[in-house]
N, C-alpha and C positions, 0 to 999 in steps of 0.2 A: 553378431544376428541375436536380434532380443529376441524372447519367447515367441514372440507375435508374428516371427518373421523381416520384421522391419530393423535393416540398420542402427545400430546405437550410436549416437555421436556421443563419443568418449572426450569432448571439449566442456560437455554441458556437467558441472556437478549435481549429483543427483542425491536426495536421502528419502527412506522411508518415515510415512507418517505413521504416528505409533498409535493412533485411534483408528483411521481407516486402513493402513496396512498397506497405499498404495504409495511407490515407489514414481518420484518427480524432481524437477528442476528445484533446486534449491531454493531459488527465489519466492516461489510459491510456498515457502512454509515458514514457519516462526522457529525459533530455538530457543530453547529453556533449559535451564539447569539446576542443580537444588543446591541451597542456601546452605550453609554450615549448620543451620537449626533446622534442616529437611522439610522446607518449603521451597515449593516448584515457583522460581521466578522467570519472567521472560527475558532473554539476551535478544534483543533487536537488532544489536549493531555488532553481535555474535563476535565478541571479545571476552566474554567474562570465561573463568577457568571452568574446568568440570566435564564431565560427561554430556555432551549434546544428548537433547531430547527434541526430535522435531514434528511438528504437528500442522497441520495445512491451516495457513492464513485464510479461514471462513470461520464466522461466528458460530453455524450451528455444531460443528466440529469442536470447535473451542471448547462450548459450552456444555458438550457432551463428555468431555474428556475427565477422566476418573483416575481416584489416586492410585487403583491398583494398575493401569496402564502406565502411569509416570513409574510408578514403581517399580514395572519387570524393565522398562528401559535404563532407570536407573542402577538397577539391580541393588537396591535398599529401599526401606520404607520410606517413602515420602507423602507430604499432603500437599491437595491442591486448595490455594485459598479460592475462597467463595467469588472474591473479584475478579479474578486474574485475567477472565476475558475483556475485563472493560481497563485493566491495567494494560492490555496488550495492546487494544485501541489508543489508548492514551500515548502509548509511547510512538505508536506507528503513526500518529496524526503528528506528533510532536516532529518525527522526522521527516516525515511529507514539508511542513512548514519551515524547518531549517533548512534543507535543500533547494527550496524556491526559493528561499532568501537570499541563498549563497548564489543561485541562479541570477537574480535580480544584480546583485553588488557586482556579479562578472559579465554584467550587462548582456545577459541571456535571457532576458524577460523584461513584457512590460505590462500595463493595468491599463483598462480604462476601454469602453466600447470603440472608440474611435481608432484610438492604437492598434490594439487589437484587429481592430479590422484591417489597417491599413500593412501590419504585419502579414497577415493572411493573403493579402493580395501581392505582396512584393516580396515577404521572404521565406526561407526554408525553416518553416516551423516542425517543431517536432511533438509540442504538446499544446493542447487547449484544453485549458482551467475554467470554469463555469460554477458558480456557486450553486450550492444543493438548493437554498434557499431563496434564489434569484429567480427572477419574473421569467416564466416560461416563453411567453410572447419573446420578449428582449433577446433570450439566450437562442431561440430559432432566427434569428435575424444572423447570427454566425453559424460559419461550416468548417467541418473538419478537414484539411489537405489530407489529399492523396497520402497513404504512408505515415500519416500522424496519429497522436493519441488523443482522447477524450476522456476526461475525467471530471466528474460532478460530485467525487465525495467528500469537498470539503464546504464548511458555512461561509457565510460571506464575512463575519467576524473572523473565523481560522484563514481566510484567504487573505483578509487586512492585515493578519498577523505577519505573513510573509512579505508584504510588500511594504511593512512599516505604515499603515493606515489604518484607519478606522474598521472600515469596510470594503471590499473589492468583489465585484461580479464576474467581470470578466478579465482572464488571464490569458498569456502567450509565452512560451517558452522557443527559444530557437534553438536548432541543432546543436549538439555538444556533449560531451560527456555528463555535465551535471545533471543534464535533460534527460538522457539516460537512466541514472539514478534517482531523479523523480518517477519517471514513469514504472521503475521496480516496487519503488515502496508507494506509489499511489494504487498500484493494482494489489498489493496488499491489502491496504487499506479498504479499496473499494471491495474486496472481498469481506471483509470484516462489518462492515455497515448494510451491503447489499442484501441481506438476509432477513434485515427487519428485527435482527435482535440487540444490535447496536446500539451506542448513543445517539449517531446520529439519525436521523431519518433513512429512509431503506433510498438506495438512488440506482437509476438506470444508466448505463452507459450508452452515449447519444453514437450512432452510425454517422458517417460522413452522408452529406445530403448530395 
């Protein structure tokens, strides 16, 4: 039992944010390590060696992270680069694009209004993707299926990179392990961009129609 009286799910890996002090599922945080020259560097793929330091995937939280908080977590004096939050956003954006690309190559993704509309009507869709800078009227003509996730945290050009095109406004992912990984990483990117401080414009998640 947790302190609040709720049963804790031991299958969920949790970490404590060194800035807010909150404990939450690992998927909602970004891992950092200290480089050989004592600089704080993001470890988006969670593969770098060293003591992990975790921060909530939220732009405002990242912007407020100080040298002292990371130094206490690292048990050594470290320095936070001025562009740390921008670098995290860049890496997570790249990760989302790469995962969507893998899903496309595996036959789990389509792009284009008519193809997405057809999938929404006939297939079990896991994710509806729409460009943050696409037409509001055009995006409103599609719907998020019950149980699916909606993300508009990528621009037309970023979605285009994922689909091997110049630009994409509408995309969809079928159910599958790759799509689940897209959901996880896109949720992090949404947190990094929704607060309005990120390189991308603030974006709101659409609810099911």
